[in-house]
C-alpha positions in Angstrom: 124.2 107.7 59.4 126.7 109.8 61.4 129.4 112.2 60.1 132.4 112.7 62.3 134.2 116.0 61.7 137.9 116.3 62.1 139.1 117.9 65.4 140.3 121.0 63.6 137.1 121.5 61.6 135.9 125.1 61.7 132.3 126.1 62.5 131.8 127.2 58.9 132.8 123.8 57.6 130.4 122.1 60.1 127.6 124.3 58.8 128.6 123.6 55.2 128.3 119.9 55.9 124.9 120.3 57.5 123.7 122.2 54.4 124.9 119.3 52.1 122.9 116.8 54.2 119.8 119.0 54.1 120.2 119.4 50.3 119.9 115.6 50.1 116.6 115.9 51.8 117.5 114.9 55.4 117.3 116.5 58.8 120.4 116.7 61.0 121.2 116.5 64.7 124.4 118.2 65.9 126.4 117.0 68.8 129.5 119.0 69.8 131.6 117.4 72.5 134.9 118.4 73.9 137.0 116.6 71.3 134.6 115.8 68.5 131.7 117.3 66.5 129.3 114.7 65.2 126.4 115.3 62.8 123.6 112.7 62.9 121.6 112.2 59.7 117.9 111.7 60.5 115.7 109.8 58.1 115.7 106.7 55.9 119.4 106.6 54.8 118.8 103.7 52.5 117.9 106.2 49.8 121.4 107.9 50.0 123.5 106.9 47.1 126.9 105.4 47.9 128.5 108.0 45.6 127.1 110.7 47.9 128.6 109.0 50.9 132.0 108.7 49.2 132.0 112.4 48.3 131.4 113.2 52.0 134.2 110.9 53.0 136.5 112.6 50.6 135.8 116.0 52.1 139.1 117.2 53.8 137.5 118.3 57.1 135.4 115.1 57.5 137.1 112.3 59.4 134.6 109.5 58.9 131.1 108.7 57.6 129.4 105.8 59.3 126.2 104.1 58.3 124.2 103.2 61.4 121.6 100.5 60.7 120.0 100.6 64.2 116.8 102.6 64.6 118.3 104.5 67.6 121.1 106.6 66.1 121.2 109.6 68.4 121.3 107.5 71.6 123.9 105.1 70.3 127.6 104.9 71.2 128.4 105.2 67.5 126.9 108.8 67.7 128.6 109.8 70.9 131.5 107.7 72.4 131.7 110.0 75.4 129.3 109.4 78.4 126.6 112.0 78.6 126.8 113.9 81.9 123.6 115.7 82.9 124.0 118.6 85.3 121.1 119.7 87.5 121.6 122.4 90.2 125.2 121.3 90.8 124.4 117.6 90.7 126.0 115.5 88.0 124.3 112.4 86.6 126.6 110.2 84.5 130.4 110.0 84.2 132.1 109.0 87.5 129.2 110.2 89.6 126.7 108.0 91.3 123.3 109.7 92.0 120.7 108.6 94.5 117.1 109.7 94.0 114.9 109.0 97.1 111.5 109.9 98.4 108.0 108.6 98.7 106.0 106.9 95.9 103.3 109.6 96.4 103.2 113.1 97.8 100.5 112.7 100.5 100.7 116.1 102.3 102.8 119.2 102.8 104.2 118.0 106.1 104.9 114.5 104.8 107.0 115.5 101.8 108.9 118.2 103.7 109.8 115.8 106.5 110.9 113.1 104.1 112.9 115.6 102.1 114.8 116.6 105.2 115.7 113.0 105.8 116.7 112.4 102.2 118.9 115.5 102.4 120.6 114.4 105.7 121.2 110.9 104.3 123.4 112.2 101.5 121.0 111.4 98.7 121.0 114.1 96.0 117.6 114.2 94.4 114.1 114.1 95.8 111.6 111.9 94.0 107.9 111.8 94.6 104.7 111.5 92.6 102.1 114.2 92.2 100.4 112.5 89.3 100.1 108.7 89.8 99.1 106.1 87.1 97.2 103.4 89.0 95.9 100.1 87.8 92.5 100.6 89.5 90.6 103.8 88.7 89.4 104.2 92.3 93.0 104.1 93.7 94.6 107.3 94.9 95.7 109.2 91.7 97.9 111.8 93.4 97.4 115.4 94.5 98.1 116.9 91.0 99.3 120.5 91.0 98.9 120.8 94.8 101.4 117.9 95.1 103.8 119.8 92.7 103.5 122.8 95.0 104.4 120.7 98.0 107.4 119.3 96.2 108.6 122.8 95.4 108.3 123.8 99.0 110.4 120.7 99.9 113.0 121.8 97.4 113.1 125.3 98.8 113.5 123.9 102.3 116.3 121.4 101.4 117.8 122.6 98.1 117.2 119.1 96.6 116.3 119.0 92.9 112.9 117.3 92.2 112.1 114.3 90.0 108.4 113.6 89.4 106.3 111.9 86.8 104.4 113.4 83.9 101.6 111.3 82.3 99.9 113.6 79.8 101.1 115.8 77.0 98.8 118.5 78.4 100.7 118.5 81.7 104.3 118.7 80.4 104.5 122.5 80.7 102.9 122.5 84.1 105.1 119.8 85.6 108.2 121.5 84.0 107.4 124.7 86.0 108.0 122.8 89.2 110.2 119.8 88.5 113.9 119.5 87.6 113.5 116.1 86.1 110.4 114.8 84.3 109.9 111.1 84.7 108.1 108.9 82.1 106.6 105.9 83.8 106.7 102.3 82.4 103.1 102.5 81.1 104.0 105.6 79.0 107.4 104.4 77.6 105.7 104.0 74.2 103.4 107.0 74.5 105.0 108.6 71.5 102.9 111.8 71.6 104.3 112.4 75.2 107.8 111.5 74.1 107.7 114.0 71.2 106.4 116.7 73.6 109.3 116.0 76.0 111.7 116.3 73.1 110.7 120.0 72.9 111.2 120.5 76.7 114.3 121.9 78.2 114.2 119.7 81.3 116.0 116.4 81.8 113.9 113.3 81.4 114.0 110.0 83.3 112.7 107.4 80.9 111.6 104.2 82.6 111.7 100.9 80.7 108.3 99.5 79.7 107.5 96.4 81.7 107.6 94.2 78.5 110.0 96.4 76.5 113.0 94.9 74.6 116.3 96.7 74.5 115.5 98.0 70.9 112.1 99.3 72.0 113.6 101.0 75.1 116.3 102.8 73.2 114.0 103.6 70.3 111.7 105.4 72.8 114.7 107.4 74.0 115.4 108.3 70.4 112.0 110.0 70.1 113.1 112.5 72.9 116.5 113.1 71.5 115.2 113.5 68.0 113.0 116.3 69.3 116.0 118.2 70.5 116.2 117.2 74.2 119.5 115.5 74.7 119.2 115.2 78.5 117.7 111.7 78.9 118.4 109.1 81.6 117.4 105.4 81.0 115.8 103.7 83.9 115.6 99.9 84.4 112.6 99.3 86.7 111.9 95.6 86.3 110.0 93.6 83.7 107.2 91.1 83.8 108.2 87.5 83.8 106.9 84.1 85.1 108.6 84.8 88.5 106.0 85.2 91.3 108.2 85.9 94.4 108.8 89.6 93.4 106.5 92.2 91.9 108.7 92.4 88.8 112.0 90.9 87.7 114.8 93.5 88.0 116.8 92.9 84.8 120.3 94.1 85.9 121.8 92.3 82.9 120.5 95.1 80.7 122.6 97.7 82.6 126.0 96.9 81.1 124.4 96.3 77.7 122.8 99.8 77.9 126.1 101.3 78.8 127.8 99.6 75.8 125.0 100.5 73.4 124.3 104.0 74.5 126.0 107.1 75.9 123.0 108.1 78.1 123.2 107.7 81.9 121.5 104.5 83.3 119.5 104.6 86.5 118.1 101.5 88.3 114.9 101.4 90.4 115.2 98.4 92.8 111.9 99.5 94.6 109.6 98.9 91.6 112.0 96.3 90.2 111.4 94.0 93.2 108.3 95.2 95.1 109.9 94.1 98.3 111.6 96.4 100.8 113.7 93.6 102.2 115.7 93.2 99.0 115.8 96.8 97.9 119.3 97.2 99.5 121.1 94.2 97.9 119.6 95.1 94.5 120.6 98.7 94.8 124.2 97.7 95.6 124.2 95.2 92.8 123.0 97.9 90.4 126.0 100.1 91.3 128.3 97.1 91.0 127.1 96.3 87.4 127.7 99.8 86.2 124.5 101.9 86.8 125.0 105.6 87.2 122.5 105.8 90.1 119.5 104.4 91.8 116.0 105.7 92.6 114.6 104.4 95.9 111.2 104.8 97.5 111.6 105.9 101.1 109.1 107.1 103.7 109.3 108.1 107.4 106.6 105.6 108.1 106.5 103.0 105.3 103.7 101.0 106.7 101.4 104.0 106.5 102.4 105.0 102.9 99.3 105.5 100.7 100.9 103.6 97.8 103.6 101.0 97.3 104.1 100.5 101.0 105.5 97.0 100.5 108.5 98.2 98.5 109.2 101.4 100.4 112.1 101.5 102.9 112.2 103.7 106.0 114.2 106.9 105.9 116.3 105.3 108.7 117.2 102.4 106.4 118.0 105.0 103.7 120.6 106.5 105.9 122.2 103.1 106.4 122.0 102.2 102.7 123.7 105.5 101.7 126.8 104.5 103.6 126.9 101.1 101.8 126.3 102.8 98.4 129.3 105.2 99.1 131.5 102.2 100.0 130.6 100.1 97.0 130.9 103.1 94.7 134.5 103.7 95.7 135.2 100.0 95.1 134.3 100.5 91.4 136.1 103.8 91.0 132.9 105.9 91.3 131.9 108.7 93.7 128.7 110.1 95.2 
């Protein structure tokens, strides 16, 4: 259930409403936008008597009380009709802005990540992505450099000024990764790692939540709800491909979910055409298609020498191709009234 306050409601009236909800035995989540203050009621609202709802509706400073039956209340458009815009070191994610995150799948060395970061910066991309901790299918595959990789990412940030997006896999590593990174990524395998999601809800850093490879829309948005319910409202939803019967790509990039996510939720939507296809030859058309269907940005794996990349070489484009792609992203963004 959500309570929409009138535009001229005073802070004391907002707090009085919150107290009424807590007296009924529920927790609340407060969202204060430019034009509206909305109070989300957290818990099983089926136990709220309709007479209590009517009393709230009759309150002079409450505009509307809406029962939301979906399990994802805080991420829903009903809770916040305005697009959430996340600001990171001067970079905006959401709204009219298109963001491009680019970099290698894995941080391999200090020189490698700094050289790639320079290329990412000169291409016009706005965020550096790279893995320090890597979830791999086979236990003997390269698992990442860990904290050393985080330190290399920080050096690349200091060199270029680019914010850092990197993955966190374990609840024990959240504080460590947050010391270095500007955006904490949750990979597809951890989308339903609820202990990790709860821990990220306590964190003050934005989260890039990747869709699970078999996740439905409801499961995806419910995972985001865990983070918002913990108090962290800065969440980005990332479509990165799902498992289907198709065998000519690594995954099936489900671009049809992008406009649905934009309709269902106020959170920014990012698309990963690299993992979504697993093929560098179709990263460009799928990245452009993602912008065309309403995504707020893309995350792309790029390397100065893709053939020698330690992991995910087949889906990694060259930094030279990234430069060319950025020009096309800027062009198509303008076609749809967006900007880089």
